[in-house]
Legacy VTK file of the C-alpha trace (Angstrom):
# vtk DataFile Version 3.0
C-alpha trace
ASCII
DATASET POLYDATA
POINTS 753 float
57.986 41.036 5.230
57.944 37.112 6.247
58.742 35.515 9.247
59.474 32.175 10.529
58.691 30.859 13.720
60.906 28.360 15.367
58.627 25.551 16.194
58.317 25.711 11.971
61.982 25.483 12.299
61.858 22.640 14.339
59.479 20.656 12.536
61.348 21.026 9.232
64.462 19.361 10.836
62.170 16.958 12.371
61.194 15.871 8.890
64.430 16.134 7.446
65.860 14.238 9.819
63.229 11.107 9.954
63.762 11.069 5.792
68.177 10.889 6.145
66.956 8.200 8.573
64.591 6.346 6.547
66.793 6.349 3.405
68.912 4.551 5.649
66.573 2.000 7.346
65.506 1.025 3.703
69.340 0.331 2.678
69.114 -2.242 5.658
65.579 -4.069 5.329
67.171 -4.178 1.750
70.256 -5.896 3.072
68.054 -7.916 5.320
65.743 -9.103 2.485
68.994 -10.386 0.515
70.035 -12.640 3.999
66.547 -14.401 3.930
66.374 -15.163 0.284
70.193 -16.170 0.265
69.317 -18.512 3.710
65.847 -19.850 1.972
67.627 -20.803 -1.459
70.668 -22.614 0.326
67.390 -24.571 2.454
66.093 -25.898 -0.967
69.280 -26.759 -2.015
69.822 -28.671 1.264
66.595 -30.584 1.327
67.789 -31.953 -2.333
71.061 -33.328 -0.832
69.720 -36.161 0.084
69.063 -39.333 -2.210
65.922 -41.032 -0.543
66.354 -44.619 -2.543
69.975 -44.574 -1.660
70.089 -42.496 1.731
73.707 -42.243 3.323
73.748 -42.243 6.953
76.311 -39.199 6.980
74.675 -36.758 4.321
71.412 -37.540 6.489
73.533 -35.861 9.620
74.851 -33.321 7.668
71.364 -32.288 5.513
69.655 -32.501 9.308
72.364 -30.224 11.150
72.222 -27.431 8.005
68.540 -27.825 8.205
67.952 -26.732 11.738
70.894 -24.478 11.329
69.491 -22.577 8.255
65.729 -22.559 10.224
66.872 -21.075 13.203
69.067 -18.204 11.010
65.719 -17.935 9.131
64.243 -17.532 12.533
66.384 -14.721 13.511
66.180 -12.468 10.421
62.902 -12.376 10.204
61.944 -11.854 13.667
64.924 -8.834 13.585
62.605 -7.090 11.437
60.380 -6.208 14.546
62.301 -2.911 14.872
65.611 -3.660 13.131
66.830 -0.350 14.094
66.351 1.554 17.021
69.284 3.809 17.738
72.379 6.025 16.229
75.169 7.091 18.006
78.487 9.558 17.038
81.223 8.638 19.219
84.647 9.731 19.508
87.317 7.508 17.240
90.644 8.012 15.341
90.191 9.173 11.195
91.747 5.969 11.036
89.172 3.716 13.547
86.281 5.198 11.891
84.508 3.056 9.853
81.165 5.421 9.327
82.589 9.066 9.280
80.123 11.509 10.216
79.975 13.923 7.238
82.319 16.951 7.464
84.049 14.965 10.803
86.652 12.035 10.096
86.868 11.704 13.939
83.253 11.021 14.485
82.227 7.472 14.411
78.582 7.135 13.210
77.191 3.810 15.062
73.674 2.514 14.006
72.980 -0.045 16.622
70.061 -2.719 16.075
68.523 -6.316 16.986
71.146 -7.911 14.844
74.449 -7.010 13.070
74.675 -6.311 9.590
77.673 -5.438 7.051
78.689 -4.844 3.460
80.509 -7.606 2.365
81.504 -5.969 -0.970
83.084 -3.336 0.934
85.498 -5.086 3.326
82.716 -6.281 5.653
81.945 -2.769 6.958
79.637 -2.305 9.455
76.419 -1.487 8.549
74.443 -1.930 11.646
75.581 -3.085 14.616
74.197 -5.783 16.941
72.999 -3.780 20.223
75.031 -6.661 22.228
78.233 -5.774 20.360
80.999 -4.188 22.582
81.074 -1.127 20.399
77.569 -0.770 20.931
77.665 0.020 24.693
78.522 3.630 24.628
74.875 3.903 23.618
73.444 2.722 26.709
75.998 4.122 29.162
76.575 7.544 27.494
75.128 10.917 30.354
75.809 14.602 30.203
77.727 13.890 32.956
80.156 10.916 31.428
79.413 11.282 27.996
81.936 7.783 27.170
83.058 9.896 23.405
79.312 10.006 22.278
78.742 13.363 20.854
74.861 12.967 19.752
72.644 9.803 20.405
69.575 9.058 18.403
66.499 7.304 19.238
64.755 6.000 16.114
61.078 5.186 16.255
59.748 2.546 13.789
56.799 1.145 12.991
57.585 -2.064 10.805
59.428 -0.562 7.971
58.837 3.014 8.469
60.456 5.518 10.579
57.769 7.567 12.607
60.219 9.726 14.662
63.473 10.640 16.228
64.553 11.722 19.371
68.386 13.499 20.088
70.514 14.089 22.864
73.485 16.150 22.242
75.674 14.811 24.741
79.506 16.888 23.774
81.295 18.083 20.673
79.304 19.933 17.741
76.247 18.286 15.538
75.270 18.469 12.073
72.186 19.632 10.445
69.964 16.922 10.783
70.121 16.883 14.610
66.655 17.807 16.348
67.823 20.285 19.110
65.948 20.292 22.561
64.921 18.032 25.425
66.657 14.630 26.763
66.069 12.113 24.022
66.314 9.063 26.506
63.840 10.465 29.012
61.321 11.233 26.069
62.439 7.836 24.940
61.632 6.086 28.083
58.833 8.011 29.409
56.800 6.991 25.892
57.720 3.174 26.312
56.475 3.296 30.087
53.252 5.216 29.382
52.296 2.783 26.844
49.257 0.474 27.187
49.981 -3.215 28.621
48.804 -5.979 26.632
49.490 -10.207 26.995
53.180 -10.038 26.273
55.777 -8.117 28.267
57.831 -5.382 25.763
61.878 -6.231 25.146
63.662 -2.641 26.574
66.704 -2.875 24.255
65.919 0.851 23.020
65.610 2.077 26.618
68.271 0.234 28.798
69.772 1.876 31.710
73.029 2.301 33.313
72.273 0.174 36.311
70.602 -2.098 33.529
73.332 -2.809 31.429
75.911 -2.826 33.638
74.067 -6.458 35.009
73.486 -7.384 31.898
76.653 -7.555 30.799
78.207 -8.209 33.829
81.336 -11.092 33.237
80.628 -12.967 36.553
80.782 -17.027 35.254
79.682 -17.908 38.167
75.772 -17.112 40.656
74.660 -13.998 40.125
71.832 -12.604 42.522
69.556 -8.903 40.981
67.477 -7.608 43.838
65.028 -5.381 43.190
61.640 -3.934 44.239
58.681 -3.887 41.932
59.370 -2.396 38.746
62.731 -1.999 38.469
63.064 -4.190 36.003
64.265 -7.398 36.793
62.518 -9.588 34.465
63.728 -7.224 31.425
67.244 -7.514 32.434
67.332 -10.951 32.979
66.003 -11.291 29.291
68.492 -8.980 28.192
71.178 -11.129 29.528
70.095 -13.790 28.255
70.287 -12.712 24.604
73.922 -10.950 25.560
75.194 -14.080 27.018
74.101 -15.779 23.906
75.654 -13.532 21.658
78.759 -13.839 23.623
79.793 -17.267 24.236
77.132 -18.590 21.583
80.003 -21.500 20.744
79.887 -22.719 24.145
76.164 -21.911 24.805
74.409 -23.028 21.722
75.659 -27.185 22.998
74.331 -26.876 26.346
71.389 -24.262 25.995
70.254 -21.699 28.429
67.383 -22.359 30.859
64.914 -19.891 31.927
62.635 -20.797 35.017
59.528 -18.698 35.635
57.094 -18.725 38.380
53.846 -19.663 36.572
52.965 -20.644 33.074
50.811 -17.134 32.518
54.347 -15.562 33.180
56.552 -17.601 30.298
53.947 -16.525 27.905
54.077 -13.250 28.593
58.028 -13.210 28.698
57.756 -15.494 25.644
57.910 -12.956 22.775
60.722 -11.019 24.331
63.745 -13.221 23.226
62.945 -13.943 19.626
62.291 -9.919 19.221
65.812 -10.045 20.530
67.105 -12.410 18.201
66.916 -15.150 20.347
65.300 -18.718 19.708
65.987 -21.708 21.634
65.886 -21.115 24.667
63.948 -23.415 27.249
61.346 -21.722 29.294
60.126 -23.705 32.087
58.221 -23.196 35.648
59.567 -24.766 38.552
56.632 -27.224 38.771
57.303 -28.837 35.513
61.203 -28.576 35.121
60.972 -32.526 35.879
60.381 -34.172 32.263
56.794 -35.444 32.161
54.930 -34.057 34.902
52.292 -31.127 34.335
50.934 -30.190 38.008
47.565 -29.849 38.205
47.088 -30.528 41.966
46.197 -27.740 44.783
48.103 -28.148 47.991
47.455 -26.023 51.136
50.274 -24.175 52.650
51.597 -26.526 55.118
52.099 -29.279 52.582
53.469 -26.975 50.259
56.173 -25.920 53.142
56.472 -29.568 54.362
57.193 -31.357 50.817
59.662 -27.641 49.970
61.558 -28.536 53.446
65.297 -29.498 53.109
64.383 -32.564 55.176
62.011 -33.443 52.608
65.635 -35.161 51.210
66.057 -37.049 54.076
62.435 -38.320 53.927
62.978 -39.507 50.024
66.317 -41.507 50.894
64.203 -43.656 53.666
61.620 -43.892 51.215
64.057 -45.533 48.647
65.720 -47.699 51.515
62.738 -49.252 52.225
62.226 -50.909 49.122
65.587 -52.752 50.131
63.944 -55.587 52.094
64.882 -58.293 54.232
62.548 -61.653 54.355
60.320 -61.793 57.576
61.187 -65.987 57.168
63.222 -68.144 54.948
61.987 -68.103 51.664
63.118 -71.725 50.277
63.822 -72.007 46.332
64.007 -74.893 44.256
66.845 -74.405 41.270
67.881 -77.567 39.275
65.921 -79.751 41.923
68.130 -78.589 44.242
66.564 -76.430 47.385
68.525 -73.558 48.747
67.704 -71.541 51.249
67.274 -67.433 51.264
67.244 -65.939 54.658
67.091 -62.712 56.548
71.100 -63.020 57.368
72.209 -64.003 53.627
70.197 -61.306 52.299
71.053 -58.739 55.311
75.002 -59.404 53.818
74.502 -58.812 50.463
72.099 -55.427 51.341
75.056 -53.972 53.561
77.607 -54.940 50.212
75.569 -52.885 48.096
74.763 -50.211 50.420
78.675 -49.410 50.719
79.127 -49.376 47.149
77.696 -45.564 47.305
75.672 -45.939 44.578
72.076 -45.470 43.501
69.750 -47.989 44.267
69.114 -48.995 40.594
72.831 -48.609 40.017
73.420 -50.762 43.094
70.862 -53.710 42.087
73.669 -55.764 40.079
76.133 -55.564 43.210
73.658 -56.568 45.181
72.236 -59.611 42.911
76.013 -60.664 42.373
76.712 -61.125 46.221
73.295 -62.988 46.986
74.277 -65.238 44.102
77.423 -65.733 45.304
76.402 -66.432 48.317
73.689 -69.361 46.983
76.226 -70.538 44.938
78.397 -71.929 47.847
75.201 -72.824 49.560
74.423 -74.987 46.549
78.108 -76.312 46.279
77.838 -77.592 49.908
74.754 -79.772 48.859
75.719 -81.111 45.825
79.581 -81.165 46.411
79.666 -82.975 50.076
81.897 -85.591 50.548
80.285 -88.867 51.613
83.232 -89.567 53.837
83.383 -86.036 55.299
86.337 -84.835 53.350
86.761 -81.734 51.088
84.225 -80.506 49.106
84.599 -82.304 45.845
83.733 -79.304 43.687
86.549 -77.384 42.089
86.584 -73.317 42.219
85.755 -73.277 38.389
82.383 -75.960 39.226
81.595 -73.545 41.763
81.753 -70.534 39.034
79.384 -72.446 36.775
77.289 -72.811 39.623
77.551 -69.236 39.841
76.495 -68.641 36.399
73.862 -71.089 35.843
71.967 -69.267 39.234
72.536 -65.897 37.411
70.534 -67.181 34.714
67.606 -68.824 36.683
64.892 -66.442 36.158
62.751 -68.047 39.093
65.683 -67.261 41.511
66.071 -63.784 39.926
62.456 -62.780 40.703
62.902 -64.129 44.102
65.927 -61.688 44.269
64.239 -58.609 42.559
61.583 -58.934 45.060
64.130 -57.879 47.759
65.901 -54.975 45.861
63.333 -54.351 43.033
64.171 -51.573 40.222
62.220 -48.307 40.700
60.830 -45.188 38.916
60.584 -42.120 40.855
56.969 -41.637 40.024
56.024 -44.782 41.228
57.644 -44.483 44.506
56.470 -41.104 44.964
53.163 -41.959 44.343
53.207 -45.188 46.590
54.583 -42.945 49.729
52.466 -39.959 48.986
49.366 -42.093 48.862
50.332 -44.712 51.669
50.110 -43.437 55.511
52.418 -47.017 55.973
55.093 -45.910 53.749
54.797 -42.371 55.413
55.117 -43.836 58.916
58.000 -45.862 57.725
60.205 -42.941 55.573
59.448 -39.991 58.065
59.671 -41.857 61.197
60.687 -39.335 63.689
58.445 -36.769 62.477
55.022 -35.389 64.214
51.873 -36.908 63.117
50.919 -32.888 61.498
53.915 -33.790 59.269
52.977 -37.408 58.397
49.113 -36.297 57.519
50.739 -33.064 55.425
52.148 -35.698 53.050
49.407 -37.815 52.598
47.075 -37.546 50.053
44.215 -39.842 47.814
45.415 -42.254 45.663
43.575 -40.092 42.869
45.061 -36.645 43.208
46.840 -35.478 40.601
50.745 -34.300 40.439
51.072 -30.842 42.269
53.601 -28.746 41.582
55.729 -29.278 44.668
56.339 -32.549 43.091
58.793 -32.093 40.552
61.378 -31.712 42.738
60.811 -34.411 44.828
60.869 -36.494 41.828
64.078 -34.954 40.649
65.268 -35.518 43.947
64.215 -39.851 43.500
65.439 -39.738 40.191
69.243 -38.724 41.831
68.630 -41.614 44.463
67.404 -44.508 42.588
69.740 -43.569 39.320
67.798 -43.198 35.792
69.337 -43.740 32.742
71.035 -40.927 30.861
69.029 -40.283 28.032
71.892 -38.723 26.088
74.128 -41.739 26.381
70.883 -43.804 25.893
71.140 -42.142 22.454
74.463 -42.100 21.956
74.585 -46.153 22.166
71.774 -46.180 19.426
73.484 -44.321 17.345
76.812 -46.298 17.900
75.253 -49.530 17.490
73.465 -48.051 14.138
76.851 -47.273 12.730
77.694 -51.393 13.497
74.972 -52.725 12.235
75.729 -51.102 8.925
79.606 -51.916 8.977
78.733 -55.400 9.926
76.416 -55.998 7.323
78.808 -54.357 4.603
81.306 -56.387 5.950
79.384 -58.909 4.829
78.696 -58.185 1.595
82.187 -57.213 0.753
83.281 -60.907 1.341
80.543 -62.354 -0.823
81.845 -59.843 -3.121
85.170 -60.984 -3.222
84.107 -64.481 -3.419
81.833 -64.285 -6.705
82.637 -66.898 -9.306
79.788 -64.962 -11.949
81.378 -62.117 -14.887
80.335 -58.628 -13.370
79.159 -57.280 -16.758
76.377 -60.041 -16.419
75.036 -58.492 -13.213
72.733 -55.578 -13.849
73.150 -52.543 -11.809
70.205 -53.265 -9.689
71.289 -56.343 -8.301
74.532 -54.642 -6.739
73.768 -54.803 -3.096
74.478 -52.549 -0.358
74.675 -52.142 3.192
70.881 -51.292 3.611
69.390 -54.134 1.436
70.655 -56.859 4.068
68.931 -54.698 7.116
65.567 -55.437 7.766
63.014 -52.918 6.115
61.228 -52.154 9.466
64.666 -51.531 11.124
66.059 -49.045 8.394
62.451 -47.057 8.310
62.693 -46.694 12.004
65.989 -45.459 11.847
65.240 -42.998 8.920
62.092 -41.788 10.870
63.633 -41.655 14.567
66.964 -39.930 14.107
67.635 -37.615 16.464
66.987 -34.477 14.931
65.629 -32.535 17.884
67.439 -29.352 18.586
69.252 -28.755 21.839
66.939 -27.399 23.531
64.205 -29.933 22.968
66.685 -32.543 23.965
67.699 -30.570 26.934
63.789 -29.999 27.974
63.571 -34.000 27.623
66.259 -34.881 29.678
66.309 -34.964 33.716
70.082 -34.872 33.737
70.634 -32.386 30.725
73.544 -29.593 32.144
73.018 -26.049 30.987
75.396 -23.913 29.920
73.372 -21.056 32.013
70.193 -20.940 34.300
67.799 -17.617 34.851
65.375 -18.108 37.842
62.658 -15.304 37.743
61.083 -14.779 41.014
64.366 -16.720 42.463
62.552 -16.103 45.965
59.881 -18.167 45.634
61.897 -21.778 45.083
62.080 -23.482 48.437
65.066 -25.296 49.557
63.908 -28.901 47.338
63.533 -26.669 44.331
67.231 -25.233 44.673
68.363 -28.606 44.754
66.551 -29.407 41.720
67.846 -26.145 40.160
71.417 -26.545 40.855
71.532 -29.863 39.424
70.296 -28.260 36.018
73.966 -26.140 36.629
76.825 -28.147 37.392
79.082 -25.371 36.667
77.314 -22.946 38.806
76.795 -20.065 35.790
73.201 -18.742 37.137
71.548 -15.385 37.089
68.910 -15.227 40.055
66.489 -12.295 40.071
63.938 -11.643 42.576
62.778 -9.587 45.955
62.864 -11.094 49.239
59.748 -8.694 50.112
57.990 -10.679 47.850
58.316 -13.713 48.830
55.064 -15.812 48.986
56.124 -19.480 49.441
55.661 -20.646 52.944
59.059 -22.259 52.108
60.842 -19.543 49.874
63.340 -17.171 50.303
63.906 -14.989 53.297
67.669 -14.210 52.584
69.738 -15.113 49.845
73.208 -15.911 51.347
71.353 -18.730 53.528
69.320 -20.215 50.880
72.504 -20.319 48.358
75.280 -21.525 51.334
74.128 -25.319 51.164
75.313 -24.524 47.239
78.059 -21.704 46.562
78.538 -21.178 50.251
79.575 -17.301 49.752
80.548 -17.310 46.587
78.095 -15.392 44.685
77.607 -11.430 43.182
75.013 -9.233 44.189
73.382 -6.806 42.472
70.673 -4.042 43.149
68.259 -2.717 41.178
67.146 0.809 42.747
64.706 2.469 40.208
61.093 1.766 40.045
60.005 2.545 36.346
56.732 0.806 36.338
54.521 2.089 39.758
54.045 5.801 40.037
54.714 7.498 43.267
51.162 8.179 43.967
51.080 3.812 44.315
54.492 3.418 45.839
53.408 5.452 49.006
50.806 2.731 49.932
52.963 0.103 48.634
55.966 1.623 50.630
53.498 1.168 53.962
53.539 -2.440 53.665
56.874 -2.906 52.921
58.110 -1.202 56.029
56.043 -3.670 58.185
57.560 -6.527 56.148
60.630 -5.682 56.167
61.805 -1.789 57.520
65.488 -2.471 56.520
64.962 -2.733 52.961
65.195 0.383 51.084
61.819 1.240 48.719
63.498 1.352 45.085
62.886 5.293 43.901
59.840 5.577 41.408
60.422 8.297 38.795
56.886 8.576 37.451
53.942 10.068 38.607
50.656 9.617 36.895
48.391 12.322 38.905
45.807 10.257 40.312
45.656 8.819 43.783
45.085 5.812 45.225
41.068 5.321 45.047
39.101 3.509 48.026
35.779 1.625 47.832
33.805 0.227 50.928
34.051 -3.540 50.673
29.976 -3.836 49.152
31.243 -1.578 45.888
29.936 -3.015 42.714
33.755 -4.667 41.067
31.934 -4.317 37.602
31.142 -0.940 37.395
34.569 0.051 38.835
35.861 -2.148 35.903
33.266 -0.612 33.353
34.381 2.668 34.108
38.079 2.169 33.576
37.564 0.268 30.240
35.671 2.904 29.173
38.427 5.497 30.323
40.910 3.956 27.564
39.776 0.408 26.164
43.325 -0.165 25.433
44.570 -0.315 28.769
44.899 -4.019 30.721
42.741 -4.477 33.970
43.449 -6.894 36.587
41.127 -7.812 39.033
43.281 -9.447 42.250
40.998 -11.347 45.168
41.418 -13.174 47.939
42.064 -17.135 47.056
38.306 -17.611 48.460
36.482 -15.119 46.073
38.483 -16.374 42.750
36.255 -17.118 39.628
36.771 -16.610 36.208
38.405 -13.405 35.407
39.967 -12.504 38.435
43.345 -13.309 39.608
45.006 -14.148 42.704
48.471 -13.130 43.524
50.156 -16.689 42.946
48.810 -15.859 39.119
50.159 -12.322 38.601
53.942 -12.600 39.860
55.917 -11.063 37.642
53.291 -9.651 35.671
52.216 -6.150 34.924
48.958 -4.065 33.989
47.908 -0.565 33.750
45.192 -0.578 35.882
45.009 -2.783 39.117
41.732 -3.479 41.392
42.665 -5.383 44.979
39.843 -6.631 46.458
39.343 -7.153 50.010
43.078 -6.463 50.693
42.538 -7.890 54.845
41.862 -11.344 53.550
44.477 -11.922 51.515
46.914 -10.872 54.126
45.147 -13.329 56.241
45.264 -16.245 54.138
49.086 -16.594 54.253
52.081 -16.554 56.678
53.350 -14.692 53.652
50.224 -12.232 53.514
51.358 -8.931 53.600
53.954 -9.761 51.314
51.085 -10.864 48.681
48.955 -7.740 49.598
52.611 -6.176 48.193
52.965 -7.946 45.000
49.052 -7.306 44.243
49.498 -3.279 44.871
52.697 -2.883 42.810
51.197 -4.541 39.758
49.987 -1.122 38.537
51.369 1.186 35.562
48.671 3.773 35.940
45.796 3.464 38.597
45.168 1.543 41.863
41.900 0.739 42.951
41.350 -0.693 46.852
38.012 -1.982 47.364
37.652 -3.354 51.313
39.806 -2.354 54.558
43.246 -1.669 53.722
LINES 1 754
753 0 1 2 3 4 5 6 7 8 9 10 11 12 13 14 15 16 17 18 19 20 21 22 23 24 25 26 27 28 29 30 31 32 33 34 35 36 37 38 39 40 41 42 43 44 45 46 47 48 49 50 51 52 53 54 55 56 57 58 59 60 61 62 63 64 65 66 67 68 69 70 71 72 73 74 75 76 77 78 79 80 81 82 83 84 85 86 87 88 89 90 91 92 93 94 95 96 97 98 99 100 101 102 103 104 105 106 107 108 109 110 111 112 113 114 115 116 117 118 119 120 121 122 123 124 125 126 127 128 129 130 131 132 133 134 135 136 137 138 139 140 141 142 143 144 145 146 147 148 149 150 151 152 153 154 155 156 157 158 159 160 161 162 163 164 165 166 167 168 169 170 171 172 173 174 175 176 177 178 179 180 181 182 183 184 185 186 187 188 189 190 191 192 193 194 195 196 197 198 199 200 201 202 203 204 205 206 207 208 209 210 211 212 213 214 215 216 217 218 219 220 221 222 223 224 225 226 227 228 229 230 231 232 233 234 235 236 237 238 239 240 241 242 243 244 245 246 247 248 249 250 251 252 253 254 255 256 257 258 259 260 261 262 263 264 265 266 267 268 269 270 271 272 273 274 275 276 277 278 279 280 281 282 283 284 285 286 287 288 289 290 291 292 293 294 295 296 297 298 299 300 301 302 303 304 305 306 307 308 309 310 311 312 313 314 315 316 317 318 319 320 321 322 323 324 325 326 327 328 329 330 331 332 333 334 335 336 337 338 339 340 341 342 343 344 345 346 347 348 349 350 351 352 353 354 355 356 357 358 359 360 361 362 363 364 365 366 367 368 369 370 371 372 373 374 375 376 377 378 379 380 381 382 383 384 385 386 387 388 389 390 391 392 393 394 395 396 397 398 399 400 401 402 403 404 405 406 407 408 409 410 411 412 413 414 415 416 417 418 419 420 421 422 423 424 425 426 427 428 429 430 431 432 433 434 435 436 437 438 439 440 441 442 443 444 445 446 447 448 449 450 451 452 453 454 455 456 457 458 459 460 461 462 463 464 465 466 467 468 469 470 471 472 473 474 475 476 477 478 479 480 481 482 483 484 485 486 487 488 489 490 491 492 493 494 495 496 497 498 499 500 501 502 503 504 505 506 507 508 509 510 511 512 513 514 515 516 517 518 519 520 521 522 523 524 525 526 527 528 529 530 531 532 533 534 535 536 537 538 539 540 541 542 543 544 545 546 547 548 549 550 551 552 553 554 555 556 557 558 559 560 561 562 563 564 565 566 567 568 569 570 571 572 573 574 575 576 577 578 579 580 581 582 583 584 585 586 587 588 589 590 591 592 593 594 595 596 597 598 599 600 601 602 603 604 605 606 607 608 609 610 611 612 613 614 615 616 617 618 619 620 621 622 623 624 625 626 627 628 629 630 631 632 633 634 635 636 637 638 639 640 641 642 643 644 645 646 647 648 649 650 651 652 653 654 655 656 657 658 659 660 661 662 663 664 665 666 667 668 669 670 671 672 673 674 675 676 677 678 679 680 681 682 683 684 685 686 687 688 689 690 691 692 693 694 695 696 697 698 699 700 701 702 703 704 705 706 707 708 709 710 711 712 713 714 715 716 717 718 719 720 721 722 723 724 725 726 727 728 729 730 731 732 733 734 735 736 737 738 739 740 741 742 743 744 745 746 747 748 749 750 751 752
């Protein structure tokens, strides 16, 4: 008698399920390949649409627009192949509503979930694959055995390339068919599998394992400021990135024009997250650190804690305003200038009147210059009229108002006079003003009058010092005070002037053509002129090569006045008051997602309380979410971390760690050999990442300081001299809390904790 054991049956069912899904995945990839081929063919056609010998500006614009659109589509299609499909749900649906009825049960709709949507155009656009962001895909993330959301079965599909490697099923309600592999809770096994994988230099997306509390934040419809508070390992960054992808899917038309900005704590972090959005089907998002948010600034300078605190404080806005006003000067003594043989005198009283008039206009410094110049010239024109129009007999001035107006216009055109006037109210640039301020003790004394010597000393730096990360917010503040031209307005003006130039040239040709006396039959086709023939070759070449065909993201990142449709700030607790001012200028609509943890604040001017930091910008009008589950950090490590948290802020409830590694935190004396500890961990599993976190004083190549590991995670973490990390900063405990919670597997402490 032959017997079949249970494991053989389950193995057979599992293989059958994999084969079933492989056949469907093959169909999906076939559709995806067809989409890619069609897009490539159209791209080739677009490149042939414009005649290079007779370019039409309208055709150029159409080509550039479609060209970029097709390239973006190809990017999405190619990146979607990385895990194209990862899930399936059989969900309750009326027989008339089910697009893909489950075989044998018309009341269930079978929905495949993936990174993009695919449909069968030939079959009335029947859905073959749902984009994970679509409303009909949401039960995949929300369903539980307690609240199944109508889901009978949820299947997680694991793939490598185009090959299905495994499936995990959860029977949530109802009955199953023969392809279902019974037993276990699939979501827990999939989540556990994802959390136990070795970390690398890039963050993984969590689209397959989004949990219910995360999904509620990702799909939150709030059109204002939303704060997501969460302890280490709760998935704040992942939630923020998946929210970006969801918002771009849901409000694509609005956000495609205005763009989305993601601000991270450092460049390592931005590189770490850089692959997530493309893998989710989204490109064209601007990534920046707060220190590089002002266009053209690449910070390299290192500053001490006092300087960072001073430059980050709200009081710095007033100091910068005084620094700008200091350029609006008065003459120390009367200035004599000769115009057309007439000597005019510019004294303190005259300049003061014009300065008062310009300041009362409440405009930026550069925008108020014409007001200052106009008023001063007006005074000088009357002074000149008094001299040359005086009646020798003591009567009324002999010049008419028209004569005085002419004198006014002549003075405006006098280059020497304008040079003198500009000296009292010069045109400014933010970088020059900030450099002059920070490298001059005299200018600091003027701008920071009323502040103590320690503050003034903290602002001063040497002439050759490079820009620091704190300077971006100060440059942005100065750009607002000074008033720089809007790059987009300048571009549109240039485009308008170009079109006018073509129209004017064509009008000239039309006139010439209508007055021709020669027989048109005697004129060869090559002799017939177009507007482009009367525009000089240099200008034509420049227009064809410099035409602004940049993407929205490229234009936005180069424009300090760009208003983004949505702004994400990760590690938002690190922003200083001055940096908040800069960030909120990028979001006049106040549609923002801010993620962070006030227990991890390391910046000396950072956030202690969300309401207090946001009050100047939105008062109390912001939505607050809290993530409560720690997916990353093993419970053994969180025992140590939670003791630190109790010292930082006993009112903060720690997130619940759901994983145990089975390995306790290891402690070594301060003189332990770091290389030996590292080698042993590496030999244990060479695929795992190791981070050695040290005090700033012990930093060298291959090590990390806390500022560099904000938002990152590693398999193994070695914290060296924790007491010195605490002693380095008033936020030392927070820094140590960040350091010990970066590990997904083990924590090793070298030195006294």
